[in-house]
N, C-alpha and C positions, 0 to 999 in steps of 0.2 A: 687811633691807632687801628689800622686793619690790615687785612690778609692776602695777598696774589697770590694764584698760582696760573702756569700756562702749559700744554704741552703739545709739541708737532709732531707727530710721529712721522717717520720717512721710511720705515720697514713695513711694507702695508701687513708682514705676520703680528705686527701689535695691534692691527687696528682692531680687533674683537676685546682688547684690553683697555680700551681707552676709557671706558668708564670707570674700570677699575681701579686703572692707577690715577687717575683724576680726581675720583671719589678719595683714594689715601692720602693723596696731596691735601686735597681741601680741608680732610682731617685735622691735619696737621698744623693749619692755623686757623684752629677754634679758638686758639687762646688768645688770637690777636683781634679776634672779632666773632663775638656768638650773637649779636642782635639779628642779623640777618644774611643771608647767604645766597649767591645765584650763581648760575653757571651758563656757559655756550658751549653746545655740541656739535660740529661739523662732521656729518655723514653716516648718522645715524638710520637704519633702514628702516627700523620701524616708525620711529619719529618724523624722520624728513626722506622719504623715499627719493632715490634719485630720480630725475626728468620731472619733479614736483615743485610748483610753487608752494614753500611752506610760511607761516604765519604761527605766533605765540602770543595769546591772547591771558591777561589776567584781570578781572574784578568784573565777569562776564555776570556772575550771579547762575551760573550754569554747574548743576549738580550731574551726578550719574543717571537719573532718571528723564533729566533734561536730553539727555545728548544726542538722542536719533532727532528730536527737534531741532536742537541747534544745528544738525548735521542738514536736515532739509533746507531751514531757512538760510543758511548761508548760500548752499547748493542750489535755491531757487535765484537770490540776489543775484549770484556769480552767471548764471544759466550755464552751470556744469555740475557733473559730480565733486563733492567734497568728502573728504572722509577726516573723522575727528575725535581727538582722544581726551581724555583729563590724564593728565600725569602731577597727581595731588591738584592743585589749585589752579594749573595751567591748562588751559585750552588749547588743545594743539591741532593745527588745521593744515589737510594737504589737498593739493589739488594737481591733477596729470595735466601736463602741456600747458599748464596757464602761468604766466610771470607771478612771481610775488607781490609784486605792486598791485596788480588787478586782485588778485583773493585778499589783500590786504585793504580795498577800496570797499569790497562787498562785506568785508568782514564788520570793519567799521562802522560801514551803513546798517545791519544789524544790531550790533552792540556799541552804539556811540558813546558810552561813557567807557568802554573797555579801557584797560593800559596794554600799550601796544609794548610785549617784551623783547621782541624779537621779529625780524620776516627776511626770507632770501633762502633761495635755494639751499638745499642741505644743511640749514642751520633750526637748530630748536633750541631756545631762550628757556630756561625755568628759573626763577625766583620766590622766595619764602621768607616768612619771618621765622626766627627760633633758632637753636642750636646748627651750626652747620654737619656736623655727623649725623644729626636725625634729620636733616633735608636729604641729605645723599640717602638714606634706606628708604626714605617717603616717595622721592622721585626715582627707585629705582636704577639709581645711575652704577653702581655694580655692571649691570647688565648691557650696557648702552657699547656700541661699538662707533669706530669713524675714523675721523685721520686727524683731529685737532680738537682742543678744549681749552677755555678758558673757564678760569673761577675766583670768587672772589668771599671772602668773610667779612663783615660790616660791625664795627665798634663806632654807633654813631656820634657825629659831635656837634654838627653844624643843620642837621635837616632830622625830621620823625622816622621812628623805624615805622615803615610801610613796605610794602612790595615795591612801590614807585620810587622810594632812595635806595632800595636794593643795587647793586652792580650785579651783572654787566648792563651797560648801557647800549643798546643796540638801536641805533636811531636812523641809520641809512640799512639799505640790501646787503645783507650777509657780513656788515661791521659790529666789532665789538669793541667796548674799552670799559679796563678795570682800571682803579686808581687807589695808590695808598697815599695820602697825603691831603692838600689843602689849595685851592687857589686863592689868593689873598683878591683880586681883582676880578671875581667872576661876574659882580653885579653889572659892572660897567661892560662889558663884553655879553652879556646877557643883554642887555638894553641894544648895544651895536648889532646882535643878530637878529633881537626880536624888528628893527628896524629894516632888517633886509628881509625879512619876509621868515624867518625861522620861528616857529613853535615850540613849546615847552611841555612837559606833562608834571616837573617838579620843580622844588626850590634848591635842590641839590649841586653845589658847586661841580660835580663830577659831569653830570649831565651838559653842564656848559661847555667842559670839554669836549664830550663826545659830539656834540651838537658843531662843534667850531672845527671838528677833524672830518664828520662828514659834509661839513658845507665848503672843506678844502678839496675833499675827493669830489664831490658834484662838480666841482670848475675845473676838473681835469689832472689836477696835480696828484702824484705818488704818495704811499704812505708814508716814505721818508722826507718827503719835502713836506708834507702837512703835518709832521711829529717836530720839525725844524721850525715851522713857523709857532706851533705851540709854542717852543722854547723861547721865543724873541718875543711872542704877544704876553703871555700868562705868568703871572709872580706867584709865588708861595711855593712850597714845598711838595715834590712829587715825584713818584715814581707810576708811570703809566705802561699799562699793555694793551696794545691795539691789533685787533687781528680782523681779517676779510677772509672770505673764501678761500684763496691762496697763500695768504702770509699772514707772519708774526713778528710783532717787533716791538720793541723796549726802549724806553728812552726814561730819564731822570735829569732831575732840574739842576740847575748848575753849581750850588749848594751839596747834591747827594746825600741828604741826612737821612731819608728814607731807605732803609735794607732794601738791596736784591740781590740774589745771586742767579746765574746762569750755568746752565751747565749742556753740554754737547758731546753728543757720540755721534756713529754712522748712521744709526738707528731713531735717533730723536734730539729734539731741542727742547730742553724744560728751562721754567722760569721761576722763581719763587721769592716771595719775601724774605724767607730763613732756607740755609739748608736742608732742616731735617725736613721740609716738605717732598724733598728729593733724595732722600736718603735713600729708598726703598726701590728706586726705579730701575730695572734690568740692566745692568752693565755701567750703571754709575760708577764703580772702583775704577773703570776705564777712560772716566769723563773728562773732557777739559772742562774746569770751572772756573769761572771769574766772577768778579763783580763789577757792574757796568761802570765805564766813566761818565763823569758826568757829562751832559747836553751833547752825548754820541749816540746817533739811533742805529741799533742791532738790529736787524732785519733780516727774516729769512724767507722762503719762496718755495710752495710746494712744487 
């Protein structure tokens, strides 16, 4: 049992409240998973300034005393100025006028054993082990702003409780996937993807789903088509939320036994595993609220 939350803001006046609202939603899902949690934020000007390539790294060994040295080392490898911040245990890197893949190459050359939590323009991904409400505060999430965020609270069932096993899985540029459920044929699909040159960071079944979707998108398919391919390829029980820079999509398996609810107003679109995570959103009393149908892809574009 895990908890999913997602918030896509249509009204720019709400952008300064993204972190506050997403943090409240994540906290409401703590009962569904208190092992670990993670979030992805699109558009925070402090963590991921506009016009910058951005990378989020875990397990670098960098602490506050090492931050200047880390900045200099990645900048020297990149050949361009880099800014670095520590957000709890995540090293958040940004470089102006540099694409995120180039920055990622430089960062992983300096920290070859680091876990890549996420990368892409306007994207910051934070993961941690512990109670979600505590992590929300240690990240400073209530102060974050932006136009879109996703989050996950995890109750581990098939892999270790580590940052590498926490969601979101952000394995493609500006892409994130969070998942409630399990894929029963993930080992087979992992072998097939590895045969096509796809590498993995964990044994988590959700990473297989994320790598599969990223592989589909890299072949030129849109998010809706990629998620339809998930439905025909993966066995198991699941609710998925997939986001990228300008879209937000939800799909459930054919049985649809994993809970999910979507709410929509003129100001925002939100989804969660349970309604209580949506109950305090502004204007929710006027929202259209429904449970997503099995194997129907619901997608919104910025």
